[in-house]
N, C-alpha and C positions, 0 to 999 in steps of 0.2 A: 505494501499499498503505499503510494506518496503522500508528497504535502499538498497534491491540491484535491485531493480527494477524504482522505483522513478527515473526518470528525470527531471522532471519541476517543476518549481517555483510553490511553492500553495499547494504540495503534503502535506500530514499527514505523513511526516517519524519522524519514532521513535527516542528520543534524545540518541546520542551513546553512552552516559554514564551515563544512567538509571540501568542500569543491575549492573556497581559496587557502583552505590548509594543504589540502596536496596539491594544489597544482603553484604553492609558494607565493601566492600573494596577499596572505595577512598576515599584516605586519606584529612584530611586538616590542615589545618596550624601547629594545635601543637599539629598532629597527626604523623608528620614526624619523619622515624628513627636515630635515633641520638645516636651514642658511647657517655658517660659521659657526658649526657644532666641535667642539674639544671633546677631547676624552680624556675618562680619569682612570688611575690604577693606583690603590692603596699600597701600604708599607704597613705590613702585621710584626706585632711585637715576636721578638725570635726567644722570649724568656716568659718563666711561666710565673713569674711573681717578681714586682719589683717597682721602681721609676724610671721615669727618661730621664738623666740631666745633661743630656745634651743632643742636639741634631746638627748636623754638618747636610746645609743641602746646598753648597758651593757648586761641587760635581752635578749633581743631578740639573740646577738652575742652567749650567754650560752643556746640557744635548739639546742639540739641536732640536729645533719644537717644543719644549719645555717654556709653558708659562708660569707656572706657578707651582709652588710645594705651600701646601695648606699643613699645618700641626698646632699643638696645641697653644704655640708662642703666635699666631695669628692666622688663625681662623675665629672668622665670626660668630661673637657671641649670641648663645641662645638662650633660651630661658631654657632651666631645669627639668628635663624630661622626667615624665613618672615609669617608665618603664628605663631602668638603669643602663641596659645594653643599648641605649639611643645616644648616652653621654659620651658621644665619641669628639675626637679633639678638645677635649675641657680642659683637660690637665694633664699631670705628669704622671699619672698610677697606672701600672698595668697588673689589670684583675687576673688576667689568663694569658696564657702561649695565642699569639693569634689576635689579641688586639690589636684596631687602627692607631697607629700612631701618629701617622701621616700620608698624605695624599697628594699624587704629583696628578698635576693636569697638564695636559700636551695637543698640540696640533692635529696630533694622527695617535693612533691607539699604542702604535709601537715607540712613538716618543714619549709617551706617557708609563707604560711600562718601563723603557730603557732609563727613565727616569729615578722609577721606582725604585730600581737598580743601584741606582748610585747614589741615595741617602744613604746617610750615615750616621746611625743612631746609637749612644752610648746610654749604658744602664746602672743601676745601683741594683743588684740583685737579691731579694730576699729566699728563704728558704719555703717551699711551695711540698702541698700533698695534692694528689690527683688519685690516688690508691683508696679506691673502696674496698670496707669489708663490713661484715657484717656485726661486726663485734667493735666496729669505729668511735672511739672514745669521745669525737664529735657529733655525733647521732643522735637526736632528738625526735621528740613526737610530734609534730606538727598540727597543728587545731584543724586547719584543712588540707585537703588534697586537691588537685586541680581538677576544676567544676566545680569547687563549693562544697564540695563533697569531706564529710568529717572524717577526719584522718582515723579516728577509733571508734568501733562499734563493737558491744558486746549484747550476747543475750545468756541467760541462765549460766550455768559450771562449764564450761567448756575445758577445762584444765581437766577437773575431776571425772565429768564423765567420758573423757578419753580415756585416761588413765585405767576405766574401768570397763571401757569397750572389748567388746568378745572377737574384733578382727580390728586392725590397727596399720596405718600406716602412716608413715613418719618419714620426708622426704624434703631435700634441699634441691632447686634449680637458680638455673642462673640464664638471664638475659643480657647479652652485650648491649657497649650504645649501638644505635642504630641508624642511618644518616638518608634524610627525605629526598637526597640528589635529585629532582625534576631536572627532565629534560631542559629546559630553560632555567640560567639562571638566573637569582635575584640580578635584575636590573633597572636602573633608572633613568630616564631621560628628562631633565628637569630646565625650565624657563623664565625669568624674568621678565615682565613687559610691563611696564607705566607700574609698578610697584605691586602686580600681580604674577602667581608666581603657577604654573602648569606643568606638571607632571603626567610623563608615560610611564607606569612602572610596574612590574609584576606584582600582584596581591593578589591576592584571598577576597579582600575586603577595603573599596577605595574609601566610604565614610570614612571607616575609623582611621585612614590615612589621611586626609583632610584635615578633619580635627587635630589627629597628632601633630601634623605641619602646620597648621595656623596658630596651636598652641606656641609651638616651639619658636616661629620667626613674628609672633606677637602679630599675625594679621586677623582681621577676619575671617568667617569662614568662608562668606562668600568671595575671595578676593582668591582663592586657593581652588583650583581643577586636578583632580586626580583622575587621569583615563587608563582603562583597565577592558583595552578591546580584548584582545585575544592574552589568554595565559598557558602558557606553556605546563602546566601542572605544578603543585603546591608540596601536595600532601600536609599541608600543617603550618609546613616552614612559614608561607609567603602568609600567616593568618595576621598574623600584627608586624606592623611596619618594622622594616631592619634595616643595619644602617646604609646601606646603598642608597636610601632615597633622604636622609639627611644629608649624606657626604653629596650628593651629585646636587642637593639643593646651595647647599652652603658653598661650592665650587664656582653654582653659576652664578650666584650673586658676588662670590668672589673676582668673578673676571667680565660680569658682565654679558658670557657667550652661553648658548646652549651648551650644557656637559651631558656626555652619556657616562654612566658607570657602572659596568657589567661586571660582576663578580667574575673572578678567577674561580672553577670549581675547587682549586687549592683549599681555597681559603674559605671554602662554605662551612665546613663544618664546625666552626670555629665561632663562627659569628649569626648563621639562619638559625640555630636552636639545633637539638638534637633529642631521639629518643633516649631518656638516659637510660642506665642498666640498672637492673633490677634482681637481686637475690631474694628469692621467696625461700619463705619453711611453711608446708602443707603439714596438717596433720590432719586424718579422717580418721573417725573411729566409727563402726558399723555396727550394726546385727548380721548375721550367720547369712538371714535371707537380702543383706544388701541394703536393708535401710540406713542410711547414716545418724548417727546418735550424736557427734562434736564433731563440728567444722572450726580449723584454726589456721587463719593464712596471715602470715606476718610478713611485709615487705619493708625490706631497705632500699634507699635509691638515696641518688648525690644530687646535689643542687652545688649551683655557682655560688662566691661569696658575696656576690653585688645583688640577686636575685633573689627570690621563693621560688620554683616550681618544683611540686613534688606529682611525680605520675601515682596517678590513683588505681593502682595494679591490685591493689587490697581490695577494691569496690565489686567487680561483678560476683564474687560471692556471697556476697549478699545479697543477691538477685537470682540463683541459677539453682539452686538446691535445698528441699526440706530437711536441711538440720536442725532440730529442738533448743543445740545448745551450740553458741559458734563465738569466733570472735575473728575481727578483720584490723587490721593495725598495720598502719606506716611507721617508719623511720625514715627520715634524713638527714646527711651527713653534706653540710657545707663544703666544697673545696676549690681548690685553685683550677676551675676549669670551665670551659664555656657555660653558658648558662642554659640548661637542657630545654623542650619546649614541646609544642603538639609533632604530636608523628602520625598519622595515620589509624585512626583506634587506640589516640594514649590512654593508659589506663587497664582497657579491655586484652587490647593486643597480648601485651608479653603477661599478665593476670590469667587469664583464659592460657595461655600456652600453659601455664606450672597447672591449675587447676583442674584443665582437662586431662593431662601428665598423668596427676595424681587419681583421678579420679579410673584411668587406664591401670595404675598397679593396686590403687585396691579390687579393682575387676578382675585382675590375676591374681591376689591372694586369694579373694574370695572361690576360684575357679568360677567365672560367672563372665556370662554373655554383656562385653562394657556396653551397649547398646539396651539392654535390659535395665543393666544398673540404673543408667540414666532414667530412663522410664519408671522403674520401682523410687527413686527419688524426685519425681516431678512436684511442684508445691502446689497448694489450692489458691494461696495467695502469695504477694511478697515477702518473701521468710524476715527481710531488717525492717521492712516499713509496717509491717501485715496490710498493704491496702491490694483490694482486689485488681488482678490484671483486666486492663481495657483488653485486650487478648492474648494469647498463648500458645502458640501452635505447634513447642518443640516433639512434642510428642509423634505429631504429626511428619513433620520436618526428620526425626530419624526414622520413621516405618518406611516412608517415600523413597529415603532415601538408601536403605538398607534394601528395602526392591529391587529398586533403579541400580543395585550395587552388587546385586545376588550375593547378599552377605550371609546367606543362609546358608550357601555352599561352602563358605569358608572352615576348616582346617583350622580351631581355635589353639591348636598345639603350634609355639613359635618354632621357628624353624623348617617347618614341617613341611613346606614347598620349594624344592629345588629347581633350578635351571643350569646346567652347567657348573660353572663356579658364580652363577649367581644364587642368591637367598630372595625369595618373594616374599613379600608382607602388604597385609592392609590394617589403617587404622580408623577409626571415628574420634569425631571430636564435638563436642557441641560448641555453639556459638549465640552471641547478645549483645546487645549494642542500641541505649535507648534512646528513646523519642526526643530530639528537642526542636522548641518552636522558638526563635524571637521576633519582634515585633518590627516588622516592615510597611513600607509606605508607595502605592502604585497607582500609575494614572492610566485611563484608558481613554481613547477619544476617537468615534465613529467619524470618520469622512465623508464628504456627498459623493465620492464615486464607488461607493458602499462598500469600501474596508477600511480595518481596525487600527488603531497604533497602541498598543500597551509599552510603557515606559518604566523602569525601574531599575533602582543602581544594582542589580544584581551582577555577579562575575562568575562568567564562565570558564572555572577553569578545568576543561576539556571533557567536562560532563555532557555536554548539552543541553544548557541548561534555556537556550535562546530558544530550541525545539519544544522542551517540556512543557514551559511557560505561554508558548503559544497555542500549543493542543491545551492548553487548562483555561485560557482563557477563547478558545473559539467553543471548549464545551459549556461554557457559562453562558456565551452568546448564540450558541445553535448555530455557526457556522461554519462552514467548511474552512481547516486550518492556515489553505491558503489565504483565505481575504485576513488572515493575522499575521503584523507586521510587529518587531518588536525591539525597542532600542534599551542596549543595556552599558554595563562597563563604564557611566561616569558620574562623577561626583557631582554633577550638572544634572542630574538624574533625580527624580521623588527618593532621598534615603531608605537603604537597604539596610541584613545584615549582611555580615561576611557568610561566604561558601567556607564553611569547617563544621564537622560535628554531624555530618549529614544532615543540617537541617535547613543548608539552601531551597530545594524545592518549596520542603513546606512551608517554610516561612513565608519566600518570594511568592507562592503560589497562593498559599492564603489571600494576602493582599490583592494580587490581581485577579481571583475570584471573583472577594469582595468588590473592586472596584467594575469588573464585568457585568456581574449582575445586577448592580445598582443601574449602571447604563444599558443595558438591556428594558432596565423599568423604565428608566427614563425616555426610552424611544418609542416603548410600546404606549405614552402617554398621549402622543400625536407626532405631527410633522416633522422632521428633523430641520431644523434652521442650516442655511445656504454655507455658512462657515462650520460647521459641524458640532458635537456637544463634546466634552469631557469631563469624566468623573474620575476621581480621585475618593481612596480607602487608605485608611492607618490602622493595623492591625492592632496598635498598640492598645493595653488591657483586653484585647481579645487573645491572643496568642500565650495562652495561661502556661506558664510553666509552672504552676503548683496544684495538677492535678489532682480529684482526687484517686484516680487511677495510678497504676502503677503502667508507664508505656514502656514496651520494648519490641525492636524488632528479632527473632530468633532463628537460627539456621540449625543443619548437622553440615558437616564436612567429611567427607570421606575419601580414604586416598590407599592408591596400593603403588610398590615402591619396590625396585630391586634394588640389593647391595651386593656389589664384587669383593667376592672375599680375597682375590690380588690386589687389586687398590686399593677400596676401600670405598671407591665411589659408589653413591647413592644416588638413583632415577627415580623419579615421579612418573611412573606410567599412565598414572588416570589420575585426577582430583573429579569429583563429583560435588557441588554443594548442592543444597536444597532448602531453600527461603521462606518465609513467611515476617511481610515485610508490610503488610499493607497492602492499599491497591497501588499497581502496576501502571505507572500512568505512561510509561514508553519501554516497551519489548526490545526493541533494540538496542535502545542505551540504558537502558539496565542490564540486560544482561554483559556489559562492556563493562559495567561498570563492578557486576558482581566478581566478572573475571578475573579484572584488574586487579581487586582485592586480595583477588586468589592466589593470582600470580606472586603480587609483593609480599603475601605468606609464604609462596615454596620459599624465595627469596630468603626470608626469614630462619624459615628451617634449615634452608643447608648452604647459601650460600655467603648473605650479608652478615657483617659482624666487624664490628672497630675496637682497635683496643688504645689505650691512653697509654703512654709510654712513661713509666716513673721516672725515670731521667730525666727528660726534657718537658714533659707537661703535654706535649701534643698528641693529635690520635697519628698512630702510625699507618691507616688506612683513610686518607681523604681525595682521593680520585679514584675514578673508575676504573684506573690500569687494578688496584689495589682494594679496591671496595668492590664485588662481585654485586651487581644486578643481576637478576634472569636473563637472557634471552629467549628467541622463539624456541630454538633446541632442545630448552632445558621443558618445556612444557607444551609437549606434543597432544594429549586430549586432558582438556577442562570439559568441564561440564558444568552449566550454570539451570537450575532449575526453579521453581517457587511453587507454593500453592496457593491459592486463592484464597483472600483472608480478608474478610467485612467488618472492617472497625469503625463506627461511627461515634468516637471517639477521640478522635487525632486532632483532624482538621476537617475543613469542607470538602476535599478532594479521596479522605480518606486514608491517607499516604504514609508513611515510614521511610525514615533515610535508606536508602541504601549504597551510600559509598563505602563504608570502611567495614561493614559486618564481613561480607567475604575477605577479610584478613583475617578475622579475630579466633576463628578455632581451626584455620589450615595448618601451620604450624603446630599446633600437637596432634594433630589427623597424620600428618609424616613421622611426627617422632614417633607414634604409637604404634604408624607401621613400620619402624624401621626395627622398634624393637620386637614385632611379630616376627620379623623378617632372620633378625638374628638371634633372636633371647639372652641382648643386651643392651639393659634400659642405661641408655644415656643425655644426662640432665643437664648438659649447658648447650646454648646455641652459637651457633650455628655448627649443623654434623658433618664436620667437613672430612674427608676421607681421613686424613689422619688421626683423629679420634674415633673415627666409624673403626677404621682397622686395627689402630689398638684395642678395643673393647671384643671383636671379632677373633680378634688372634690369641687375647686372655680366654676368651671363650671357647675357642679351638677353632681355626680358621677354617678349614674344608666343610662343604656340605655333610658329608660322610661322618666328619663328628658329631 
């Protein structure tokens, strides 16, 4: 079905910007045409902690084409930012390695880069600590974790009940630092004209960028325009303004010319956030029939010394299973590390990896099918809050996934299936992600030619937001999708929330639905004026966060892997996901989102990992040569399916977020499949060949053994 005939939500309408992207005519932040554009290149600190004592710029300024070198000594003075990661070039401190200490502006990118290499910086070095341990003496219990969740929750007597449980599992897991690495790096083109600032920037929310930049530079918000027409991915790292946007605006103000700054990929891990490492201890107590009696999930993570960010990895355990006695806690250690931030499904992805791995270990201890163990522990209400679920079809996802995966034919014994030197195994894991909705504003206009224009400052980060919003509008107006145009990606449009937390479509779509519904009512009242009719809708006060219902999407992941007993290499032959995510608004783009999340989960399980070098305080794997994201060859067979879910307690469309749930259970399903294949339980990600081979050899290397 194409955009000229599709009128109903759920149709597989093609992305409206698809042709622009595949033909290369879609322009991104660093590609905007600008008369007299200059380029900038940052200078990153080479120490992990200390202060800058001197900056010698003479050699840099002597490089042909270099226009200026900015540092804390001469950079424009800005207001104190609320986000300390944006306090760049303000003073001499160095809170972590990679912190920007200077910026070189040149006529060309090459000149700026050569100039940056010529800047000489002297430091007073201080002792640093970048090593996270579960018993770190500086770790503390935060009041809240990311998302506003309480840092700790406890029900009953989890310790006492665990101690007396008939069946017990007490295990530790480790998830390393992970990096977002969107295809388009963080980039900004900034230009000042008559006291007004225009920014083309790669962001997940230009409304927020506008507010932050206006505050920093002391401008009225209406004097700042932020444009993000096309964004080449973000995965959370572009959810808040990053140093590139501040530095580009500074450089443009200082030089009086448009300036483009695209962060080199090598420098991104230190300044655009990362998934913090998480150390997990899971204790599960159960009856012999599998019913949980006690669930204790304790998480230790790190944050920087300049800004607290606590990965909410224990929160999923508050939602998933019926354990009458439970405790979920977070501890965080401030270290001399870059500030962590959002990465696709923050909290849920690492937390569910640990929880779902522990559930698999409990199933093994019980001699019970892991699908049935999850079903036995299905709660009637949300365990932590006691709220009824608006809808919860996890059991149906597990049953349907098992059917599609031929789970009933599986021999549950580890190492029971071999193909020459290959061990073959299968695994399962559940997934959940909360339903989040934020207030937004949209305008809908009926035009004399019979078409409609919907305007909203949504950000399409590659998800197909333009297309889905047009479908929502067409559905509310009862017209073909082809008669609806959408304008997004500009802070001059009606304000909208950022693209994050799988909340974009639900938030923006609600506002679009409201505006178009009101417009349809106006049109029904009588003839349309010659100039057309425009209606605005603001969902503030209606997009409620405090629902009496617990609202979540759920899913089930199944994986089949092979493990080479000679090389230790793990290959995923098949990934299957079945989801209950409300009403699916576009089957084509939804499938892409599910598959994209699952692919990222495969990377989390097998290839993606980063380590902080204790000696120098830097990430050892900080570019795509060392940090391995999956390629097409790594994902031969991925299936995404969903069940029909009619939930009237969400939003007018009945939709739940789909961008993040695909990653949540994937790593655990793959890890559980590796255990089934090898009989070896590996509890640290990623499952690289060296770790797998070491475990296989300890267990007995050849399939025959």
